[in-house]
N, CA and C atoms as a LAMMPS dump frame, in Angstrom:
ITEM: TIMESTEP
0
ITEM: NUMBER OF ATOMS
585
ITEM: BOX BOUNDS ff ff ff
-5.0000000000000000e+02 5.0000000000000000e+02
-5.0000000000000000e+02 5.0000000000000000e+02
-5.0000000000000000e+02 5.0000000000000000e+02
ITEM: ATOMS id mol type element x y z
1 1 1 N -25.875 -82.763 156.257
2 1 2 C -24.922 -82.606 155.168
3 1 3 C -25.717 -82.34 153.885
4 2 1 N -25.377 -81.286 153.163
5 2 2 C -26.113 -80.965 151.945
6 2 3 C -25.74 -81.946 150.856
7 3 1 N -26.59 -82.006 149.845
8 3 2 C -26.332 -82.924 148.721
9 3 3 C -25.034 -82.559 148.015
10 4 1 N -24.747 -81.274 147.886
11 4 2 C -23.523 -80.847 147.212
12 4 3 C -22.29 -81.299 147.973
13 5 1 N -22.305 -81.134 149.29
14 5 2 C -21.159 -81.554 150.114
15 5 3 C -21.018 -83.075 150.065
16 6 1 N -22.148 -83.789 150.16
17 6 2 C -22.106 -85.253 150.118
18 6 3 C -21.582 -85.731 148.766
19 7 1 N -22.039 -85.122 147.676
20 7 2 C -21.572 -85.498 146.343
21 7 3 C -20.069 -85.24 146.216
22 8 1 N -19.615 -84.08 146.714
23 8 2 C -18.197 -83.732 146.667
24 8 3 C -17.369 -84.749 147.456
25 9 1 N -17.852 -85.134 148.636
26 9 2 C -17.153 -86.108 149.473
27 9 3 C -17.06 -87.46 148.762
28 10 1 N -18.167 -87.923 148.175
29 10 2 C -18.167 -89.211 147.47
30 10 3 C -17.248 -89.175 146.253
31 11 1 N -17.28 -88.054 145.527
32 11 2 C -16.407 -87.927 144.359
33 11 3 C -14.94 -87.967 144.788
34 12 1 N -14.617 -87.267 145.895
35 12 2 C -13.248 -87.265 146.394
36 12 3 C -12.824 -88.674 146.811
37 13 1 N -13.699 -89.382 147.518
38 13 2 C -13.382 -90.744 147.978
39 13 3 C -13.139 -91.674 146.794
40 14 1 N -13.977 -91.556 145.764
41 14 2 C -13.818 -92.398 144.583
42 14 3 C -12.507 -92.07 143.876
43 15 1 N -12.225 -90.783 143.712
44 15 2 C -10.987 -90.361 143.053
45 15 3 C -9.771 -90.85 143.826
46 16 1 N -9.801 -90.73 145.125
47 16 2 C -8.666 -91.168 145.948
48 16 3 C -8.457 -92.67 145.838
49 17 1 N -9.549 -93.417 145.848
50 17 2 C -9.388 -94.876 145.772
51 17 3 C -8.85 -95.293 144.415
52 18 1 N -9.248 -94.582 143.349
53 18 2 C -8.722 -94.907 142.027
54 18 3 C -7.266 -94.48 141.898
55 19 1 N -6.951 -93.313 142.442
56 19 2 C -5.596 -92.791 142.325
57 19 3 C -4.593 -93.645 143.087
58 20 1 N -4.956 -94.056 144.276
59 20 2 C -4.017 -94.801 145.108
60 20 3 C -4.205 -96.308 145.011
61 21 1 N -5.271 -96.734 144.369
62 21 2 C -5.53 -98.152 144.218
63 21 3 C -5.886 -98.786 145.545
64 22 1 N -6.476 -99.928 145.478
65 22 2 C -6.813 -100.679 146.677
66 22 3 C -5.769 -101.771 146.85
67 23 1 N -5.339 -101.972 148.06
68 23 2 C -4.377 -103.041 148.281
69 23 3 C -5.067 -104.373 148.026
70 24 1 N -4.328 -105.327 147.473
71 24 2 C -4.958 -106.601 147.152
72 24 3 C -5.399 -107.33 148.415
73 25 1 N -6.446 -108.091 148.269
74 25 2 C -6.917 -108.909 149.38
75 25 3 C -6.066 -110.171 149.41
76 26 1 N -5.331 -110.378 150.46
77 26 2 C -4.446 -111.534 150.575
78 26 3 C -5.188 -112.636 151.313
79 27 1 N -5.397 -113.791 150.66
80 27 2 C -6.046 -114.901 151.362
81 27 3 C -5.202 -115.349 152.554
82 28 1 N -5.85 -115.994 153.493
83 28 2 C -5.127 -116.508 154.659
84 28 3 C -4.113 -117.561 154.213
85 29 1 N -3.149 -117.838 155.077
86 29 2 C -2.146 -118.866 154.766
87 29 3 C -2.812 -120.204 154.506
88 30 1 N -3.805 -120.564 155.325
89 30 2 C -4.492 -121.85 155.136
90 30 3 C -5.196 -121.912 153.782
91 31 1 N -5.838 -120.803 153.389
92 31 2 C -6.536 -120.776 152.102
93 31 3 C -5.537 -120.86 150.952
94 32 1 N -4.423 -120.14 151.073
95 32 2 C -3.4 -120.199 150.02
96 32 3 C -2.832 -121.618 149.888
97 33 1 N -2.567 -122.255 151.014
98 33 2 C -2.03 -123.617 150.981
99 33 3 C -3.028 -124.564 150.328
100 34 1 N -4.291 -124.488 150.74
101 34 2 C -5.331 -125.371 150.178
102 34 3 C -5.451 -125.208 148.668
103 35 1 N -5.41 -123.961 148.188
104 35 2 C -5.534 -123.7 146.753
105 35 3 C -4.292 -124.135 146
106 36 1 N -3.134 -123.848 146.551
107 36 2 C -1.871 -124.082 145.861
108 36 3 C -1.572 -125.555 145.658
109 37 1 N -1.796 -126.351 146.667
110 37 2 C -1.432 -127.774 146.548
111 37 3 C -2.324 -128.536 145.577
112 38 1 N -3.405 -127.921 145.108
113 38 2 C -4.236 -128.56 144.087
114 38 3 C -3.458 -128.796 142.799
115 39 1 N -2.373 -128.045 142.59
116 39 2 C -1.545 -128.229 141.4
117 39 3 C -0.716 -129.509 141.472
118 40 1 N -0.482 -130.021 142.677
119 40 2 C 0.393 -131.181 142.881
120 40 3 C -0.372 -132.493 142.749
121 41 1 N 0.336 -133.575 142.435
122 41 2 C -0.302 -134.89 142.494
123 41 3 C -0.827 -135.13 143.909
124 42 1 N -1.949 -135.775 144.023
125 42 2 C -2.62 -135.935 145.318
126 42 3 C -1.718 -136.517 146.396
127 43 1 N -0.909 -137.507 146.038
128 43 2 C -0.083 -138.174 147.051
129 43 3 C 1.089 -137.325 147.532
130 44 1 N 1.372 -136.203 146.862
131 44 2 C 2.483 -135.336 147.26
132 44 3 C 2.013 -134.045 147.927
133 45 1 N 0.713 -133.822 148.009
134 45 2 C 0.179 -132.551 148.515
135 45 3 C 0.498 -132.306 149.986
136 46 1 N 0.296 -133.284 150.817
137 46 2 C 0.437 -133.093 152.267
138 46 3 C 1.86 -132.723 152.679
139 47 1 N 2.866 -133.186 151.936
140 47 2 C 4.25 -132.943 152.326
141 47 3 C 4.961 -131.855 151.55
142 48 1 N 4.248 -131.143 150.686
143 48 2 C 4.887 -130.124 149.852
144 48 3 C 5.175 -128.847 150.636
145 49 1 N 6.31 -128.231 150.355
146 49 2 C 6.597 -126.891 150.849
147 49 3 C 5.714 -125.927 150.063
148 50 1 N 5.151 -124.934 150.737
149 50 2 C 4.29 -123.961 150.049
150 50 3 C 4.82 -122.553 150.266
151 51 1 N 5.105 -121.896 149.158
152 51 2 C 5.492 -120.489 149.163
153 51 3 C 4.255 -119.666 148.823
154 52 1 N 3.983 -118.651 149.623
155 52 2 C 2.81 -117.82 149.385
156 52 3 C 3.09 -116.397 149.813
157 53 1 N 2.034 -115.675 150.137
158 53 2 C 2.167 -114.241 150.365
159 53 3 C 1.673 -113.846 151.754
160 54 1 N 2.438 -112.939 152.386
161 54 2 C 2.001 -112.432 153.683
162 54 3 C 1.035 -111.27 153.449
163 55 1 N 0.606 -110.605 154.52
164 55 2 C -0.415 -109.569 154.367
165 55 3 C 0.082 -108.297 153.683
166 56 1 N 1.381 -108.246 153.348
167 56 2 C 1.906 -107.119 152.57
168 56 3 C 2.195 -107.537 151.129
169 57 1 N 1.758 -108.742 150.753
170 57 2 C 1.966 -109.312 149.411
171 57 3 C 3.428 -109.664 149.153
172 58 1 N 4.197 -109.888 150.219
173 58 2 C 5.586 -110.317 150.087
174 58 3 C 5.632 -111.84 150.104
175 59 1 N 6.425 -112.416 149.19
176 59 2 C 6.543 -113.867 149.112
177 59 3 C 7.248 -114.4 150.352
178 60 1 N 6.69 -115.452 150.928
179 60 2 C 7.233 -116.045 152.14
180 60 3 C 6.926 -117.537 152.157
181 61 1 N 7.57 -118.286 153.025
182 61 2 C 7.266 -119.703 153.177
183 61 3 C 6.065 -119.835 154.104
184 62 1 N 4.965 -120.354 153.564
185 62 2 C 3.763 -120.56 154.377
186 62 3 C 3.82 -121.893 155.115
187 63 1 N 4.471 -122.87 154.494
188 63 2 C 4.58 -124.187 155.126
189 63 3 C 5.862 -124.858 154.656
190 64 1 N 6.659 -125.313 155.602
191 64 2 C 7.869 -126.075 155.285
192 64 3 C 7.452 -127.518 155.059
193 65 1 N 7.853 -128.07 153.943
194 65 2 C 7.424 -129.416 153.58
195 65 3 C 8.384 -130.51 153.998
196 66 1 N 7.975 -131.734 153.677
197 66 2 C 8.77 -132.908 154.026
198 66 3 C 9.098 -133.764 152.811
199 67 1 N 8.682 -133.331 151.625
200 67 2 C 8.982 -134.131 150.433
201 67 3 C 9.718 -133.292 149.385
202 68 1 N 9.707 -133.74 148.138
203 68 2 C 10.509 -133.146 147.066
204 68 3 C 9.858 -131.951 146.376
205 69 1 N 8.607 -131.629 146.711
206 69 2 C 7.916 -130.564 145.987
207 69 3 C 7.955 -129.215 146.689
208 70 1 N 8.078 -128.165 145.867
209 70 2 C 7.891 -126.789 146.287
210 70 3 C 6.703 -126.277 145.488
211 71 1 N 5.733 -125.689 146.173
212 71 2 C 4.55 -125.161 145.491
213 71 3 C 4.497 -123.654 145.671
214 72 1 N 4.205 -122.955 144.587
215 72 2 C 4.149 -121.497 144.572
216 72 3 C 2.695 -121.054 144.44
217 73 1 N 2.231 -120.289 145.415
218 73 2 C 0.834 -119.843 145.452
219 73 3 C 0.534 -118.832 144.351
220 74 1 N -0.748 -118.672 144.108
221 74 2 C -1.246 -117.682 143.17
222 74 3 C -0.852 -116.282 143.619
223 75 1 N -0.473 -115.439 142.675
224 75 2 C -0.133 -114.054 142.968
225 75 3 C -1.421 -113.283 143.265
226 76 1 N -1.587 -112.751 144.472
227 76 2 C -2.847 -112.092 144.83
228 76 3 C -3.038 -110.723 144.179
229 77 1 N -2.025 -110.221 143.478
230 77 2 C -2.138 -108.888 142.892
231 77 3 C -2.698 -108.895 141.467
232 78 1 N -2.983 -110.082 140.911
233 78 2 C -3.604 -110.101 139.585
234 78 3 C -5.006 -110.696 139.676
235 79 1 N -5.712 -110.727 138.557
236 79 2 C -7.115 -111.159 138.602
237 79 3 C -7.349 -112.538 138.015
238 80 1 N -6.328 -113.371 137.986
239 80 2 C -6.495 -114.753 137.531
240 80 3 C -5.903 -115.674 138.593
241 81 1 N -6.01 -116.977 138.375
242 81 2 C -5.441 -117.935 139.315
243 81 3 C -4.37 -118.744 138.61
244 82 1 N -3.224 -118.908 139.246
245 82 2 C -2.174 -119.772 138.728
246 82 3 C -1.303 -120.23 139.892
247 83 1 N -1.25 -121.525 140.075
248 83 2 C -0.398 -122.121 141.11
249 83 3 C 0.504 -123.14 140.431
250 84 1 N 1.707 -123.313 140.96
251 84 2 C 2.655 -124.26 140.377
252 84 3 C 3.359 -125.032 141.472
253 85 1 N 3.628 -126.292 141.19
254 85 2 C 4.411 -127.14 142.09
255 85 3 C 5.529 -127.762 141.265
256 86 1 N 6.729 -127.81 141.831
257 86 2 C 7.859 -128.317 141.071
258 86 3 C 8.859 -129.003 141.999
259 87 1 N 9.702 -129.837 141.392
260 87 2 C 10.744 -130.546 142.128
261 87 3 C 11.652 -129.517 142.799
262 88 1 N 12.028 -129.765 144.049
263 88 2 C 12.811 -128.774 144.803
264 88 3 C 14.149 -128.437 144.156
265 89 1 N 14.678 -129.317 143.299
266 89 2 C 15.923 -129.006 142.601
267 89 3 C 15.758 -127.832 141.632
268 90 1 N 14.521 -127.514 141.257
269 90 2 C 14.257 -126.396 140.347
270 90 3 C 14.123 -125.058 141.077
271 91 1 N 14.081 -125.071 142.41
272 91 2 C 13.84 -123.828 143.157
273 91 3 C 14.872 -122.734 142.884
274 92 1 N 16.186 -123.012 142.815
275 92 2 C 17.116 -121.924 142.508
276 92 3 C 16.797 -121.261 141.156
277 93 1 N 16.447 -122.068 140.153
278 93 2 C 16.098 -121.57 138.821
279 93 3 C 14.823 -120.736 138.873
280 94 1 N 13.806 -121.23 139.581
281 94 2 C 12.539 -120.516 139.702
282 94 3 C 12.717 -119.224 140.513
283 95 1 N 13.476 -119.299 141.603
284 95 2 C 13.707 -118.11 142.429
285 95 3 C 14.434 -117.035 141.634
286 96 1 N 15.405 -117.442 140.82
287 96 2 C 16.134 -116.472 139.991
288 96 3 C 15.185 -115.845 138.972
289 97 1 N 14.276 -116.647 138.421
290 97 2 C 13.287 -116.114 137.49
291 97 3 C 12.409 -115.067 138.149
292 98 1 N 11.954 -115.338 139.375
293 98 2 C 11.13 -114.365 140.111
294 98 3 C 11.914 -113.087 140.389
295 99 1 N 13.183 -113.25 140.735
296 99 2 C 14.041 -112.099 141.009
297 99 3 C 14.191 -111.226 139.759
298 100 1 N 14.391 -111.852 138.607
299 100 2 C 14.545 -111.103 137.364
300 100 3 C 13.257 -110.377 136.988
301 101 1 N 12.116 -111.043 137.151
302 101 2 C 10.829 -110.393 136.864
303 101 3 C 10.653 -109.166 137.751
304 102 1 N 11.025 -109.281 139.027
305 102 2 C 10.926 -108.146 139.953
306 102 3 C 11.805 -106.984 139.508
307 103 1 N 12.876 -107.305 138.767
308 103 2 C 13.772 -106.271 138.249
309 103 3 C 13.318 -105.757 136.885
310 104 1 N 12.204 -106.307 136.379
311 104 2 C 11.675 -105.882 135.084
312 104 3 C 12.234 -106.65 133.901
313 105 1 N 12.961 -107.743 134.155
314 105 2 C 13.528 -108.553 133.077
315 105 3 C 12.561 -109.699 132.785
316 106 1 N 11.962 -109.683 131.598
317 106 2 C 10.993 -110.714 131.226
318 106 3 C 11.285 -111.212 129.817
319 107 1 N 10.479 -112.149 129.343
320 107 2 C 10.641 -112.664 127.988
321 107 3 C 11.877 -113.527 127.844
322 108 1 N 12.299 -113.714 126.59
323 108 2 C 13.425 -114.576 126.274
324 108 3 C 14.731 -114.15 126.909
325 109 1 N 14.923 -112.831 127.1
326 109 2 C 16.19 -112.363 127.673
327 109 3 C 16.383 -112.851 129.102
328 110 1 N 15.265 -113.135 129.785
329 110 2 C 15.372 -113.624 131.16
330 110 3 C 16.142 -114.939 131.184
331 111 1 N 15.989 -115.732 130.121
332 111 2 C 16.705 -116.998 130.04
333 111 3 C 18.036 -116.855 129.316
334 112 1 N 17.99 -116.376 128.062
335 112 2 C 19.204 -116.284 127.243
336 112 3 C 20.312 -115.49 127.908
337 113 1 N 20.007 -114.314 128.406
338 113 2 C 21.032 -113.428 128.925
339 113 3 C 21.325 -113.612 130.408
340 114 1 N 20.463 -114.318 131.107
341 114 2 C 20.655 -114.433 132.546
342 114 3 C 20.688 -115.893 133.007
343 115 1 N 19.529 -116.525 133.146
344 115 2 C 19.504 -117.84 133.796
345 115 3 C 20.36 -118.882 133.085
346 116 1 N 20.192 -119.052 131.771
347 116 2 C 20.966 -120.075 131.082
348 116 3 C 22.452 -119.737 131.099
349 117 1 N 22.766 -118.471 130.955
350 117 2 C 24.171 -118.03 131.02
351 117 3 C 24.749 -118.335 132.402
352 118 1 N 23.979 -118.047 133.441
353 118 2 C 24.447 -118.291 134.811
354 118 3 C 24.607 -119.784 135.104
355 119 1 N 23.762 -120.612 134.514
356 119 2 C 23.905 -122.067 134.666
357 119 3 C 25.205 -122.517 134.01
358 120 1 N 25.445 -122.064 132.777
359 120 2 C 26.668 -122.44 132.057
360 120 3 C 27.915 -122.002 132.819
361 121 1 N 27.847 -120.85 133.457
362 121 2 C 28.998 -120.328 134.214
363 121 3 C 29.124 -120.965 135.596
364 122 1 N 28.179 -121.824 135.97
365 122 2 C 28.231 -122.486 137.268
366 122 3 C 27.77 -121.617 138.423
367 123 1 N 27.11 -120.484 138.115
368 123 2 C 26.642 -119.572 139.167
369 123 3 C 25.203 -119.847 139.592
370 124 1 N 24.477 -120.65 138.825
371 124 2 C 23.088 -120.972 139.142
372 124 3 C 22.906 -122.481 139.068
373 125 1 N 22.445 -123.067 140.163
374 125 2 C 22.251 -124.517 140.205
375 125 3 C 21.059 -124.914 139.339
376 126 1 N 21.229 -125.998 138.591
377 126 2 C 20.159 -126.514 137.744
378 126 3 C 20.418 -128 137.526
379 127 1 N 19.381 -128.826 137.678
380 127 2 C 19.601 -130.27 137.54
381 127 3 C 19.948 -130.678 136.106
382 128 1 N 20.75 -131.708 135.993
383 128 2 C 21.1 -132.242 134.671
384 128 3 C 20.08 -133.284 134.216
385 129 1 N 19.368 -133.885 135.171
386 129 2 C 18.378 -134.918 134.86
387 129 3 C 16.985 -134.279 134.785
388 130 1 N 16.012 -135.011 134.195
389 130 2 C 14.648 -134.478 134.088
390 130 3 C 14.04 -134.143 135.449
391 131 1 N 13.271 -133.062 135.486
392 131 2 C 12.556 -132.636 136.694
393 131 3 C 11.173 -132.142 136.296
394 132 1 N 10.212 -132.344 137.178
395 132 2 C 8.8 -132.096 136.893
396 132 3 C 8.307 -130.771 137.461
397 133 1 N 7.373 -130.147 136.716
398 133 2 C 6.649 -128.948 137.131
399 133 3 C 5.174 -129.174 136.821
400 134 1 N 4.31 -128.878 137.776
401 134 2 C 2.859 -128.995 137.612
402 134 3 C 2.25 -127.6 137.733
403 135 1 N 1.36 -127.239 136.825
404 135 2 C 0.724 -125.922 136.852
405 135 3 C -0.79 -126.096 136.804
406 136 1 N -1.489 -125.351 137.64
407 136 2 C -2.952 -125.302 137.619
408 136 3 C -3.35 -123.839 137.505
409 137 1 N -4.095 -123.504 136.466
410 137 2 C -4.514 -122.114 136.284
411 137 3 C -6.01 -122.064 135.997
412 138 1 N -6.575 -120.889 136.159
413 138 2 C -7.996 -120.709 135.908
414 138 3 C -8.421 -119.278 136.157
415 139 1 N -9.735 -119.072 136.205
416 139 2 C -10.271 -117.721 136.396
417 139 3 C -10.217 -117.283 137.85
418 140 1 N -10.175 -118.233 138.761
419 140 2 C -10.146 -117.888 140.179
420 140 3 C -10.256 -119.134 141.037
421 141 1 N -10.176 -118.936 142.342
422 141 2 C -10.291 -120.04 143.296
423 141 3 C -11.435 -119.731 144.254
424 142 1 N -12.314 -120.705 144.446
425 142 2 C -13.45 -120.56 145.361
426 142 3 C -13.117 -121.314 146.644
427 143 1 N -12.825 -120.573 147.71
428 143 2 C -12.446 -121.191 148.98
429 143 3 C -13.582 -121.988 149.588
430 144 1 N -14.822 -121.623 149.262
431 144 2 C -15.98 -122.338 149.807
432 144 3 C -16.063 -123.758 149.26
433 145 1 N -15.846 -123.895 147.954
434 145 2 C -15.935 -125.222 147.321
435 145 3 C -14.579 -125.916 147.255
436 146 1 N -13.486 -125.131 147.408
437 146 2 C -12.152 -125.705 147.294
438 146 3 C -11.783 -126.04 145.863
439 147 1 N -12.376 -125.309 144.908
440 147 2 C -12.133 -125.61 143.492
441 147 3 C -11.688 -124.369 142.734
442 148 1 N -10.932 -124.622 141.668
443 148 2 C -10.498 -123.556 140.765
444 148 3 C -11.544 -123.422 139.67
445 149 1 N -11.976 -122.196 139.405
446 149 2 C -12.964 -121.935 138.365
447 149 3 C -12.316 -122.074 136.99
448 150 1 N -12.937 -122.909 136.142
449 150 2 C -12.417 -123.157 134.784
450 150 3 C -10.947 -123.557 134.823
451 151 1 N -10.599 -124.466 135.712
452 151 2 C -9.214 -124.886 135.888
453 151 3 C -8.651 -125.647 134.701
454 152 1 N -7.391 -125.365 134.404
455 152 2 C -6.662 -126.031 133.33
456 152 3 C -5.321 -126.474 133.901
457 153 1 N -4.954 -127.716 133.646
458 153 2 C -3.662 -128.207 134.12
459 153 3 C -2.645 -128.209 132.983
460 154 1 N -1.396 -128.095 133.353
461 154 2 C -0.294 -128.205 132.4
462 154 3 C 0.84 -128.905 133.132
463 155 1 N 1.442 -129.854 132.465
464 155 2 C 2.578 -130.561 133.029
465 155 3 C 3.807 -130.219 132.211
466 156 1 N 4.907 -129.974 132.898
467 156 2 C 6.151 -129.595 132.237
468 156 3 C 7.267 -130.479 132.786
469 157 1 N 8.026 -131.077 131.89
470 157 2 C 9.164 -131.896 132.295
471 157 3 C 10.423 -131.243 131.74
472 158 1 N 11.245 -130.714 132.635
473 158 2 C 12.504 -130.099 132.205
474 158 3 C 13.492 -131.191 131.812
475 159 1 N 14.013 -131.082 130.596
476 159 2 C 14.974 -132.045 130.054
477 159 3 C 16.106 -131.248 129.403
478 160 1 N 17.07 -130.783 130.196
479 160 2 C 18.109 -129.889 129.689
480 160 3 C 18.788 -130.4 128.421
481 161 1 N 18.881 -129.5 127.44
482 161 2 C 19.559 -129.741 126.156
483 161 3 C 18.869 -130.76 125.261
484 162 1 N 17.674 -131.193 125.605
485 162 2 C 16.961 -132.15 124.754
486 162 3 C 16.603 -131.506 123.417
487 163 1 N 16.544 -132.33 122.386
488 163 2 C 16.185 -131.868 121.044
489 163 3 C 15.061 -132.741 120.504
490 164 1 N 14.504 -132.319 119.389
491 164 2 C 13.483 -133.145 118.727
492 164 3 C 14.084 -134.499 118.369
493 165 1 N 15.338 -134.48 117.926
494 165 2 C 16.009 -135.714 117.528
495 165 3 C 16.261 -136.634 118.721
496 166 1 N 16.645 -136.071 119.869
497 166 2 C 16.962 -136.912 121.024
498 166 3 C 15.713 -137.438 121.723
499 167 1 N 14.587 -136.768 121.532
500 167 2 C 13.36 -137.187 122.226
501 167 3 C 12.292 -137.775 121.32
502 168 1 N 12.341 -137.432 120.034
503 168 2 C 11.28 -137.862 119.129
504 168 3 C 10.016 -137.023 119.254
505 169 1 N 10.13 -135.876 119.919
506 169 2 C 8.979 -134.998 120.122
507 169 3 C 8.936 -133.881 119.087
508 170 1 N 7.74 -133.439 118.786
509 170 2 C 7.548 -132.279 117.933
510 170 3 C 7.945 -131.025 118.696
511 171 1 N 8.355 -130.002 117.977
512 171 2 C 8.642 -128.716 118.605
513 171 3 C 7.52 -127.711 118.301
514 172 1 N 6.402 -128.213 117.783
515 172 2 C 5.229 -127.369 117.509
516 172 3 C 4.156 -127.651 118.54
517 173 1 N 3.64 -126.6 119.177
518 173 2 C 2.62 -126.818 120.215
519 173 3 C 1.304 -127.332 119.65
520 174 1 N 0.785 -128.376 120.302
521 174 2 C -0.526 -128.917 119.973
522 174 3 C -1.191 -129.293 121.279
523 175 1 N -2.333 -128.671 121.56
524 175 2 C -3.038 -128.94 122.82
525 175 3 C -3.397 -130.424 122.899
526 176 1 N -3.085 -131.001 124.036
527 176 2 C -3.392 -132.409 124.249
528 176 3 C -2.264 -133.348 123.879
529 177 1 N -1.255 -132.828 123.182
530 177 2 C -0.123 -133.661 122.787
531 177 3 C 1.163 -133.105 123.394
532 178 1 N 2.071 -133.982 123.822
533 178 2 C 3.348 -133.488 124.344
534 178 3 C 4.176 -132.876 123.213
535 179 1 N 4.893 -131.809 123.529
536 179 2 C 5.804 -131.195 122.568
537 179 3 C 6.983 -130.596 123.317
538 180 1 N 8.058 -130.333 122.589
539 180 2 C 9.301 -129.869 123.203
540 180 3 C 9.473 -128.372 122.97
541 181 1 N 9.567 -127.629 124.066
542 181 2 C 9.766 -126.182 123.999
543 181 3 C 11.217 -125.846 124.355
544 182 1 N 11.759 -124.825 123.732
545 182 2 C 13.147 -124.397 123.952
546 182 3 C 14.136 -125.523 123.66
547 183 1 N 13.848 -126.271 122.606
548 183 2 C 14.686 -127.417 122.229
549 183 3 C 16.147 -127.011 122.078
550 184 1 N 17.042 -127.885 122.56
551 184 2 C 18.473 -127.675 122.415
552 184 3 C 19.074 -126.683 123.393
553 185 1 N 18.272 -126.193 124.346
554 185 2 C 18.783 -125.235 125.332
555 185 3 C 18.817 -125.887 126.714
556 186 1 N 19.448 -125.208 127.648
557 186 2 C 19.456 -125.697 129.034
558 186 3 C 18.055 -125.768 129.597
559 187 1 N 17.168 -124.899 129.136
560 187 2 C 15.799 -124.869 129.635
561 187 3 C 14.819 -125.679 128.818
562 188 1 N 15.297 -126.583 127.968
563 188 2 C 14.386 -127.404 127.165
564 188 3 C 13.401 -128.132 128.081
565 189 1 N 12.141 -128.152 127.681
566 189 2 C 11.154 -128.833 128.499
567 189 3 C 10.013 -129.36 127.651
568 190 1 N 9.471 -130.476 128.114
569 190 2 C 8.322 -131.101 127.451
570 190 3 C 7.061 -130.486 128.047
571 191 1 N 6.203 -129.958 127.176
572 191 2 C 4.952 -129.35 127.587
573 191 3 C 3.814 -130.313 127.284
574 192 1 N 2.942 -130.518 128.275
575 192 2 C 1.747 -131.356 128.09
576 192 3 C 0.565 -130.605 128.683
577 193 1 N -0.367 -130.206 127.824
578 193 2 C -1.579 -129.528 128.274
579 193 3 C -2.764 -130.35 127.785
580 194 1 N -3.369 -131.148 128.657
581 194 2 C -4.484 -131.998 128.229
582 194 3 C -5.629 -131.184 127.645
583 195 1 N -6.387 -131.79 126.767
584 195 2 C -7.562 -131.122 126.201
585 195 3 C -8.597 -130.948 127.278
């Protein structure tokens, strides 16, 4: 093969891979489960339901759980790590959020115009009492060590319709201190991100 033909072939291969993109590498179900449950409290990890991705990057149930937690695996199509575990009563709300994102609906309108409206109309189930969400994010997950690189935790407590007055919490974010986000709405929640 001449150098010109070889160069042309390599250039074509590079162009094709850039044009069509490479399909994301989907970790095995076991690896996704191991990484995802790190977001949950240790005593709830073994019994949590885990939602993750099949080899086509479609969301699926990787493990049916036996307790109150549903854990959502990291999205393999982006270049960061984020896993979340939440009370199973929040799953209809979270599933609707994922559905809206898939339709291109993001930001505040996802809540104001859709989820909160649907809750008020009785079309979307949402708990009236506080419910917990645990998030673990970072630069990536190392399956060899079983650790998240530069991991950061965040705890969220959903408290529908809570206000600064009803909780005594600030509505201004401060790292390391609890604060109330979306105060006075159905999606009001206490955010805690440790330093």
